[in-house]
PyMOL Python script that loads the backbone (N, CA, C, O; Angstrom):
from pymol import cmd

cmd.read_pdbstr("""\
ATOM      1  N   MET A   1      71.336-112.299  28.576  1.00  0.00           N
ATOM      2  CA  MET A   1      70.336-113.331  28.713  1.00  0.00           C
ATOM      3  C   MET A   1      68.971-112.719  28.438  1.00  0.00           C
ATOM      4  O   MET A   1      68.667-111.628  28.919  1.00  0.00           O
ATOM      5  N   THR A   2      68.151-113.417  27.666  1.00  0.00           N
ATOM      6  CA  THR A   2      66.836-112.891  27.344  1.00  0.00           C
ATOM      7  C   THR A   2      65.830-113.301  28.400  1.00  0.00           C
ATOM      8  O   THR A   2      65.952-114.349  29.033  1.00  0.00           O
ATOM      9  N   GLU A   3      64.844-112.455  28.571  1.00  0.00           N
ATOM     10  CA  GLU A   3      63.787-112.752  29.526  1.00  0.00           C
ATOM     11  C   GLU A   3      62.839-113.775  28.909  1.00  0.00           C
ATOM     12  O   GLU A   3      62.613-113.746  27.699  1.00  0.00           O
ATOM     13  N   PRO A   4      62.280-114.680  29.714  1.00  0.00           N
ATOM     14  CA  PRO A   4      61.419-115.713  29.148  1.00  0.00           C
ATOM     15  C   PRO A   4      60.148-115.160  28.511  1.00  0.00           C
ATOM     16  O   PRO A   4      59.575-115.801  27.630  1.00  0.00           O
ATOM     17  N   TYR A   5      59.697-113.982  28.941  1.00  0.00           N
ATOM     18  CA  TYR A   5      58.462-113.421  28.401  1.00  0.00           C
ATOM     19  C   TYR A   5      58.721-112.154  27.596  1.00  0.00           C
ATOM     20  O   TYR A   5      57.822-111.330  27.428  1.00  0.00           O
ATOM     21  N   ALA A   6      59.931-111.996  27.101  1.00  0.00           N
ATOM     22  CA  ALA A   6      60.262-110.817  26.317  1.00  0.00           C
ATOM     23  C   ALA A   6      59.532-110.868  24.973  1.00  0.00           C
ATOM     24  O   ALA A   6      59.287-111.942  24.423  1.00  0.00           O
ATOM     25  N   LYS A   7      59.195-109.692  24.463  1.00  0.00           N
ATOM     26  CA  LYS A   7      58.547-109.623  23.156  1.00  0.00           C
ATOM     27  C   LYS A   7      59.504-110.144  22.095  1.00  0.00           C
ATOM     28  O   LYS A   7      60.700-109.857  22.151  1.00  0.00           O
ATOM     29  N   PRO A   8      59.001-110.902  21.132  1.00  0.00           N
ATOM     30  CA  PRO A   8      59.895-111.355  20.064  1.00  0.00           C
ATOM     31  C   PRO A   8      60.337-110.166  19.211  1.00  0.00           C
ATOM     32  O   PRO A   8      59.573-109.225  18.997  1.00  0.00           O
ATOM     33  N   ARG A   9      61.548-110.220  18.740  1.00  0.00           N
ATOM     34  CA  ARG A   9      62.091-109.145  17.920  1.00  0.00           C
ATOM     35  C   ARG A   9      61.427-109.189  16.554  1.00  0.00           C
ATOM     36  O   ARG A   9      61.248-110.263  15.979  1.00  0.00           O
ATOM     37  N   LYS A  10      61.060-108.024  16.035  1.00  0.00           N
ATOM     38  CA  LYS A  10      60.466-107.936  14.709  1.00  0.00           C
ATOM     39  C   LYS A  10      61.387-107.133  13.810  1.00  0.00           C
ATOM     40  O   LYS A  10      61.990-106.149  14.239  1.00  0.00           O
ATOM     41  N   VAL A  11      61.489-107.556  12.569  1.00  0.00           N
ATOM     42  CA  VAL A  11      62.253-106.844  11.547  1.00  0.00           C
ATOM     43  C   VAL A  11      61.333-106.626  10.350  1.00  0.00           C
ATOM     44  O   VAL A  11      60.282-107.257  10.242  1.00  0.00           O
ATOM     45  N   ARG A  12      61.730-105.744   9.470  1.00  0.00           N
ATOM     46  CA  ARG A  12      60.952-105.508   8.252  1.00  0.00           C
ATOM     47  C   ARG A  12      61.535-106.335   7.113  1.00  0.00           C
ATOM     48  O   ARG A  12      62.752-106.400   6.939  1.00  0.00           O
ATOM     49  N   CYS A  13      60.661-106.963   6.346  1.00  0.00           N
ATOM     50  CA  CYS A  13      61.082-107.717   5.162  1.00  0.00           C
ATOM     51  C   CYS A  13      61.749-106.732   4.208  1.00  0.00           C
ATOM     52  O   CYS A  13      61.147-105.711   3.876  1.00  0.00           O
ATOM     53  N   PRO A  14      62.983-107.006   3.754  1.00  0.00           N
ATOM     54  CA  PRO A  14      63.672-106.074   2.866  1.00  0.00           C
ATOM     55  C   PRO A  14      63.002-105.926   1.500  1.00  0.00           C
ATOM     56  O   PRO A  14      63.246-104.947   0.794  1.00  0.00           O
ATOM     57  N   THR A  15      62.168-106.881   1.126  1.00  0.00           N
ATOM     58  CA  THR A  15      61.525-106.823  -0.183  1.00  0.00           C
ATOM     59  C   THR A  15      60.205-106.072  -0.147  1.00  0.00           C
ATOM     60  O   THR A  15      59.989-105.174  -0.961  1.00  0.00           O
ATOM     61  N   CYS A  16      59.315-106.419   0.780  1.00  0.00           N
ATOM     62  CA  CYS A  16      57.972-105.818   0.782  1.00  0.00           C
ATOM     63  C   CYS A  16      57.688-104.943   1.992  1.00  0.00           C
ATOM     64  O   CYS A  16      56.699-104.209   1.995  1.00  0.00           O
ATOM     65  N   GLY A  17      58.525-104.999   3.016  1.00  0.00           N
ATOM     66  CA  GLY A  17      58.345-104.156   4.189  1.00  0.00           C
ATOM     67  C   GLY A  17      57.431-104.728   5.262  1.00  0.00           C
ATOM     68  O   GLY A  17      57.171-104.056   6.261  1.00  0.00           O
ATOM     69  N   ALA A  18      56.936-105.952   5.085  1.00  0.00           N
ATOM     70  CA  ALA A  18      56.075-106.566   6.089  1.00  0.00           C
ATOM     71  C   ALA A  18      56.865-106.859   7.360  1.00  0.00           C
ATOM     72  O   ALA A  18      58.075-107.079   7.301  1.00  0.00           O
ATOM     73  N   ASP A  19      56.190-106.864   8.504  1.00  0.00           N
ATOM     74  CA  ASP A  19      56.830-107.226   9.766  1.00  0.00           C
ATOM     75  C   ASP A  19      57.087-108.732   9.803  1.00  0.00           C
ATOM     76  O   ASP A  19      56.229-109.530   9.425  1.00  0.00           O
ATOM     77  N   VAL A  20      58.283-109.106  10.263  1.00  0.00           N
ATOM     78  CA  VAL A  20      58.672-110.508  10.366  1.00  0.00           C
ATOM     79  C   VAL A  20      59.184-110.747  11.777  1.00  0.00           C
ATOM     80  O   VAL A  20      60.047-110.012  12.256  1.00  0.00           O
ATOM     81  N   VAL A  21      58.664-111.758  12.442  1.00  0.00           N
ATOM     82  CA  VAL A  21      59.148-112.125  13.770  1.00  0.00           C
ATOM     83  C   VAL A  21      60.465-112.865  13.589  1.00  0.00           C
ATOM     84  O   VAL A  21      60.545-113.825  12.822  1.00  0.00           O
ATOM     85  N   TRP A  22      61.508-112.413  14.305  1.00  0.00           N
ATOM     86  CA  TRP A  22      62.833-113.021  14.186  1.00  0.00           C
ATOM     87  C   TRP A  22      62.891-114.216  15.133  1.00  0.00           C
ATOM     88  O   TRP A  22      63.282-114.094  16.294  1.00  0.00           O
ATOM     89  N   SER A  23      62.487-115.382  14.602  1.00  0.00           N
ATOM     90  CA  SER A  23      62.501-116.594  15.412  1.00  0.00           C
ATOM     91  C   SER A  23      62.549-117.804  14.492  1.00  0.00           C
ATOM     92  O   SER A  23      62.461-117.676  13.271  1.00  0.00           O
ATOM     93  N   ALA A  24      62.690-118.975  15.089  1.00  0.00           N
ATOM     94  CA  ALA A  24      62.741-120.211  14.321  1.00  0.00           C
ATOM     95  C   ALA A  24      61.439-120.464  13.564  1.00  0.00           C
ATOM     96  O   ALA A  24      61.430-121.208  12.584  1.00  0.00           O
ATOM     97  N   GLU A  25      60.350-119.859  14.006  1.00  0.00           N
ATOM     98  CA  GLU A  25      59.072-120.032  13.332  1.00  0.00           C
ATOM     99  C   GLU A  25      58.998-119.253  12.019  1.00  0.00           C
ATOM    100  O   GLU A  25      58.043-119.415  11.260  1.00  0.00           O
ATOM    101  N   SER A  26      59.983-118.420  11.747  1.00  0.00           N
ATOM    102  CA  SER A  26      60.045-117.643  10.500  1.00  0.00           C
ATOM    103  C   SER A  26      61.242-118.136   9.688  1.00  0.00           C
ATOM    104  O   SER A  26      62.314-117.533   9.737  1.00  0.00           O
ATOM    105  N   PRO A  27      61.067-119.224   8.944  1.00  0.00           N
ATOM    106  CA  PRO A  27      62.207-119.852   8.274  1.00  0.00           C
ATOM    107  C   PRO A  27      62.857-119.005   7.184  1.00  0.00           C
ATOM    108  O   PRO A  27      63.999-119.274   6.809  1.00  0.00           O
ATOM    109  N   TYR A  28      62.171-117.994   6.667  1.00  0.00           N
ATOM    110  CA  TYR A  28      62.734-117.177   5.583  1.00  0.00           C
ATOM    111  C   TYR A  28      63.303-115.854   6.076  1.00  0.00           C
ATOM    112  O   TYR A  28      63.691-115.012   5.266  1.00  0.00           O
ATOM    113  N   ARG A  29      63.361-115.656   7.402  1.00  0.00           N
ATOM    114  CA  ARG A  29      63.832-114.388   7.944  1.00  0.00           C
ATOM    115  C   ARG A  29      65.176-114.004   7.362  1.00  0.00           C
ATOM    116  O   ARG A  29      66.019-114.887   7.203  1.00  0.00           O
ATOM    117  N   PRO A  30      65.428-112.788   7.045  1.00  0.00           N
ATOM    118  CA  PRO A  30      64.646-111.595   7.347  1.00  0.00           C
ATOM    119  C   PRO A  30      63.484-111.369   6.381  1.00  0.00           C
ATOM    120  O   PRO A  30      62.793-110.355   6.486  1.00  0.00           O
ATOM    121  N   PHE A  31      63.255-112.284   5.450  1.00  0.00           N
ATOM    122  CA  PHE A  31      62.149-112.135   4.511  1.00  0.00           C
ATOM    123  C   PHE A  31      60.883-112.725   5.104  1.00  0.00           C
ATOM    124  O   PHE A  31      60.945-113.595   5.974  1.00  0.00           O
ATOM    125  N   CYS A  32      59.731-112.252   4.633  1.00  0.00           N
ATOM    126  CA  CYS A  32      58.463-112.739   5.165  1.00  0.00           C
ATOM    127  C   CYS A  32      58.028-114.044   4.510  1.00  0.00           C
ATOM    128  O   CYS A  32      57.207-114.776   5.063  1.00  0.00           O
ATOM    129  N   SER A  33      58.575-114.336   3.338  1.00  0.00           N
ATOM    130  CA  SER A  33      58.143-115.523   2.603  1.00  0.00           C
ATOM    131  C   SER A  33      59.227-115.966   1.634  1.00  0.00           C
ATOM    132  O   SER A  33      60.197-115.249   1.388  1.00  0.00           O
ATOM    133  N   GLU A  34      59.043-117.151   1.094  1.00  0.00           N
ATOM    134  CA  GLU A  34      59.981-117.637   0.084  1.00  0.00           C
ATOM    135  C   GLU A  34      59.924-116.750  -1.157  1.00  0.00           C
ATOM    136  O   GLU A  34      60.944-116.518  -1.807  1.00  0.00           O
ATOM    137  N   ARG A  35      58.732-116.256  -1.481  1.00  0.00           N
ATOM    138  CA  ARG A  35      58.583-115.390  -2.648  1.00  0.00           C
ATOM    139  C   ARG A  35      59.463-114.145  -2.519  1.00  0.00           C
ATOM    140  O   ARG A  35      60.187-113.803  -3.453  1.00  0.00           O
ATOM    141  N   CYS A  36      59.406-113.471  -1.377  1.00  0.00           N
ATOM    142  CA  CYS A  36      60.233-112.280  -1.181  1.00  0.00           C
ATOM    143  C   CYS A  36      61.717-112.623  -1.193  1.00  0.00           C
ATOM    144  O   CYS A  36      62.526-111.847  -1.702  1.00  0.00           O
ATOM    145  N   ARG A  37      62.080-113.767  -0.642  1.00  0.00           N
ATOM    146  CA  ARG A  37      63.479-114.205  -0.655  1.00  0.00           C
ATOM    147  C   ARG A  37      63.958-114.405  -2.088  1.00  0.00           C
ATOM    148  O   ARG A  37      65.070-114.004  -2.434  1.00  0.00           O
ATOM    149  N   LEU A  38      63.127-115.022  -2.922  1.00  0.00           N
ATOM    150  CA  LEU A  38      63.505-115.280  -4.312  1.00  0.00           C
ATOM    151  C   LEU A  38      63.541-114.001  -5.141  1.00  0.00           C
ATOM    152  O   LEU A  38      64.369-113.878  -6.043  1.00  0.00           O
ATOM    153  N   ILE A  39      62.662-113.054  -4.854  1.00  0.00           N
ATOM    154  CA  ILE A  39      62.708-111.763  -5.538  1.00  0.00           C
ATOM    155  C   ILE A  39      64.043-111.084  -5.253  1.00  0.00           C
ATOM    156  O   ILE A  39      64.677-110.552  -6.164  1.00  0.00           O
ATOM    157  N   ASP A  40      64.472-111.101  -3.991  1.00  0.00           N
ATOM    158  CA  ASP A  40      65.754-110.498  -3.613  1.00  0.00           C
ATOM    159  C   ASP A  40      66.923-111.222  -4.284  1.00  0.00           C
ATOM    160  O   ASP A  40      67.840-110.579  -4.795  1.00  0.00           O
ATOM    161  N   LEU A  41      66.892-112.535  -4.284  1.00  0.00           N
ATOM    162  CA  LEU A  41      67.958-113.315  -4.931  1.00  0.00           C
ATOM    163  C   LEU A  41      68.025-112.988  -6.419  1.00  0.00           C
ATOM    164  O   LEU A  41      69.112-112.839  -6.975  1.00  0.00           O
ATOM    165  N   GLY A  42      66.870-112.876  -7.060  1.00  0.00           N
ATOM    166  CA  GLY A  42      66.834-112.530  -8.476  1.00  0.00           C
ATOM    167  C   GLY A  42      67.418-111.161  -8.752  1.00  0.00           C
ATOM    168  O   GLY A  42      68.074-110.959  -9.774  1.00  0.00           O
ATOM    169  N   ALA A  43      67.185-110.212  -7.845  1.00  0.00           N
ATOM    170  CA  ALA A  43      67.753-108.874  -8.015  1.00  0.00           C
ATOM    171  C   ALA A  43      69.274-108.918  -7.972  1.00  0.00           C
ATOM    172  O   ALA A  43      69.935-108.219  -8.740  1.00  0.00           O
ATOM    173  N   TRP A  44      69.833-109.731  -7.084  1.00  0.00           N
ATOM    174  CA  TRP A  44      71.292-109.878  -7.035  1.00  0.00           C
ATOM    175  C   TRP A  44      71.801-110.569  -8.299  1.00  0.00           C
ATOM    176  O   TRP A  44      72.820-110.169  -8.861  1.00  0.00           O
ATOM    177  N   ALA A  45      71.093-111.605  -8.742  1.00  0.00           N
ATOM    178  CA  ALA A  45      71.532-112.386  -9.908  1.00  0.00           C
ATOM    179  C   ALA A  45      71.510-111.567 -11.192  1.00  0.00           C
ATOM    180  O   ALA A  45      72.295-111.829 -12.103  1.00  0.00           O
ATOM    181  N   THR A  46      70.627-110.584 -11.277  1.00  0.00           N
ATOM    182  CA  THR A  46      70.537-109.764 -12.486  1.00  0.00           C
ATOM    183  C   THR A  46      71.279-108.434 -12.347  1.00  0.00           C
ATOM    184  O   THR A  46      71.108-107.534 -13.168  1.00  0.00           O
ATOM    185  N   ASP A  47      72.095-108.317 -11.316  1.00  0.00           N
ATOM    186  CA  ASP A  47      72.908-107.125 -11.064  1.00  0.00           C
ATOM    187  C   ASP A  47      72.086-105.878 -10.756  1.00  0.00           C
ATOM    188  O   ASP A  47      72.586-104.763 -10.909  1.00  0.00           O
ATOM    189  N   LYS A  48      70.828-106.043 -10.324  1.00  0.00           N
ATOM    190  CA  LYS A  48      70.060-104.884  -9.867  1.00  0.00           C
ATOM    191  C   LYS A  48      70.706-104.331  -8.601  1.00  0.00           C
ATOM    192  O   LYS A  48      70.744-103.118  -8.393  1.00  0.00           O
ATOM    193  N   TYR A  49      71.211-105.227  -7.757  1.00  0.00           N
ATOM    194  CA  TYR A  49      71.973-104.840  -6.570  1.00  0.00           C
ATOM    195  C   TYR A  49      73.438-105.110  -6.860  1.00  0.00           C
ATOM    196  O   TYR A  49      73.784-106.097  -7.509  1.00  0.00           O
ATOM    197  N   ARG A  50      74.283-104.233  -6.380  1.00  0.00           N
ATOM    198  CA  ARG A  50      75.724-104.430  -6.541  1.00  0.00           C
ATOM    199  C   ARG A  50      76.443-103.949  -5.296  1.00  0.00           C
ATOM    200  O   ARG A  50      75.990-103.025  -4.621  1.00  0.00           O
ATOM    201  N   VAL A  51      77.555-104.576  -5.002  1.00  0.00           N
ATOM    202  CA  VAL A  51      78.428-104.135  -3.931  1.00  0.00           C
ATOM    203  C   VAL A  51      79.499-103.280  -4.585  1.00  0.00           C
ATOM    204  O   VAL A  51      80.187-103.722  -5.505  1.00  0.00           O
ATOM    205  N   GLU A  52      79.634-102.049  -4.102  1.00  0.00           N
ATOM    206  CA  GLU A  52      80.617-101.150  -4.703  1.00  0.00           C
ATOM    207  C   GLU A  52      82.027-101.640  -4.437  1.00  0.00           C
ATOM    208  O   GLU A  52      82.311-102.231  -3.395  1.00  0.00           O
ATOM    209  N   GLY A  53      82.890-101.390  -5.378  1.00  0.00           N
ATOM    210  CA  GLY A  53      84.288-101.761  -5.231  1.00  0.00           C
ATOM    211  C   GLY A  53      84.944-101.847  -6.588  1.00  0.00           C
ATOM    212  O   GLY A  53      84.337-101.543  -7.615  1.00  0.00           O
ATOM    213  N   GLU A  54      86.183-102.263  -6.575  1.00  0.00           N
ATOM    214  CA  GLU A  54      86.919-102.399  -7.819  1.00  0.00           C
ATOM    215  C   GLU A  54      86.392-103.579  -8.620  1.00  0.00           C
ATOM    216  O   GLU A  54      85.826-104.519  -8.064  1.00  0.00           O
ATOM    217  N   THR A  55      86.584-103.520  -9.921  1.00  0.00           N
ATOM    218  CA  THR A  55      86.205-104.627 -10.787  1.00  0.00           C
ATOM    219  C   THR A  55      87.079-105.825 -10.435  1.00  0.00           C
ATOM    220  O   THR A  55      88.289-105.675 -10.270  1.00  0.00           O
ATOM    221  N   PRO A  56      86.484-107.009 -10.319  1.00  0.00           N
ATOM    222  CA  PRO A  56      87.299-108.177  -9.977  1.00  0.00           C
ATOM    223  C   PRO A  56      88.341-108.472 -11.058  1.00  0.00           C
ATOM    224  O   PRO A  56      88.144-108.172 -12.236  1.00  0.00           O
ATOM    225  N   LEU A  57      89.422-109.049 -10.635  1.00  0.00           N
ATOM    226  CA  LEU A  57      90.487-109.421 -11.563  1.00  0.00           C
ATOM    227  C   LEU A  57      90.071-110.631 -12.378  1.00  0.00           C
ATOM    228  O   LEU A  57      89.357-111.505 -11.886  1.00  0.00           O
ATOM    229  N   ASP A  58      90.521-110.683 -13.630  1.00  0.00           N
ATOM    230  CA  ASP A  58      90.320-111.915 -14.375  1.00  0.00           C
ATOM    231  C   ASP A  58      91.425-112.895 -13.984  1.00  0.00           C
ATOM    232  O   ASP A  58      92.395-112.499 -13.338  1.00  0.00           O
ATOM    233  N   ASP A  59      91.298-114.137 -14.355  1.00  0.00           N
ATOM    234  CA  ASP A  59      92.247-115.165 -13.930  1.00  0.00           C
ATOM    235  C   ASP A  59      93.682-114.862 -14.344  1.00  0.00           C
ATOM    236  O   ASP A  59      94.613-115.173 -13.600  1.00  0.00           O
ATOM    237  N   SER A  60      93.879-114.263 -15.516  1.00  0.00           N
ATOM    238  CA  SER A  60      95.244-114.035 -15.993  1.00  0.00           C
ATOM    239  C   SER A  60      95.961-112.929 -15.223  1.00  0.00           C
ATOM    240  O   SER A  60      97.191-112.926 -15.166  1.00  0.00           O
ATOM    241  N   SER A  61      95.221-111.986 -14.629  1.00  0.00           N
ATOM    242  CA  SER A  61      95.884-110.913 -13.892  1.00  0.00           C
ATOM    243  C   SER A  61      95.784-111.088 -12.374  1.00  0.00           C
ATOM    244  O   SER A  61      96.260-110.235 -11.626  1.00  0.00           O
ATOM    245  N   ASP A  62      95.178-112.170 -11.915  1.00  0.00           N
ATOM    246  CA  ASP A  62      95.053-112.429 -10.496  1.00  0.00           C
ATOM    247  C   ASP A  62      96.362-113.020  -9.984  1.00  0.00           C
ATOM    248  O   ASP A  62      96.726-114.125 -10.390  1.00  0.00           O
ATOM    249  N   PRO A  63      97.087-112.318  -9.101  1.00  0.00           N
ATOM    250  CA  PRO A  63      98.379-112.816  -8.636  1.00  0.00           C
ATOM    251  C   PRO A  63      98.282-114.140  -7.874  1.00  0.00           C
ATOM    252  O   PRO A  63      99.268-114.874  -7.803  1.00  0.00           O
ATOM    253  N   LEU A  64      97.145-114.456  -7.317  1.00  0.00           N
ATOM    254  CA  LEU A  64      97.012-115.725  -6.603  1.00  0.00           C
ATOM    255  C   LEU A  64      96.805-116.903  -7.531  1.00  0.00           C
ATOM    256  O   LEU A  64      96.961-118.049  -7.109  1.00  0.00           O
ATOM    257  N   ARG A  65      96.458-116.656  -8.779  1.00  0.00           N
ATOM    258  CA  ARG A  65      96.208-117.738  -9.722  1.00  0.00           C
ATOM    259  C   ARG A  65      97.352-117.914 -10.739  1.00  0.00           C
ATOM    260  O   ARG A  65      97.330-118.839 -11.551  1.00  0.00           O
ATOM    261  N   GLN A  66      98.319-117.044 -10.685  1.00  0.00           N
ATOM    262  CA  GLN A  66      99.422-117.146 -11.640  1.00  0.00           C
ATOM    263  C   GLN A  66     100.366-118.274 -11.242  1.00  0.00           C
ATOM    264  O   GLN A  66     100.656-118.475 -10.063  1.00  0.00           O
ATOM    265  N   THR A  67     100.828-118.989 -12.230  1.00  0.00           N
ATOM    266  CA  THR A  67     101.817-120.040 -11.979  1.00  0.00           C
ATOM    267  C   THR A  67     103.194-119.480 -12.236  1.00  0.00           C
ATOM    268  O   THR A  67     103.377-118.632 -13.109  1.00  0.00           O
ATOM    269  N   HIS A  68     104.142-119.942 -11.495  1.00  0.00           N
ATOM    270  CA  HIS A  68     105.513-119.406 -11.624  1.00  0.00           C
ATOM    271  C   HIS A  68     106.310-120.181 -12.611  1.00  0.00           C
ATOM    272  O   HIS A  68     107.479-119.869 -12.842  1.00  0.00           O
TER     273      HIS A  68
END
""", "prot")
cmd.dss("prot")
cmd.show_as("cartoon", "prot")
cmd.util.cbc("prot")
cmd.orient("prot")
């Protein structure tokens, strides 16, 4: 249970590093603004960021998509 007068939690914006209060008043959290959120989304869309792992299967070699 949180204390009624506890300090609000702050996080750093992953794009610019600004402090962001983690609350309903910060609609773009963990980002400080819509601009930083869109910059991050664009980085994912252009493959600047990637999640390591195996290359995804194409439809023809995916065992869940093959018809019997």
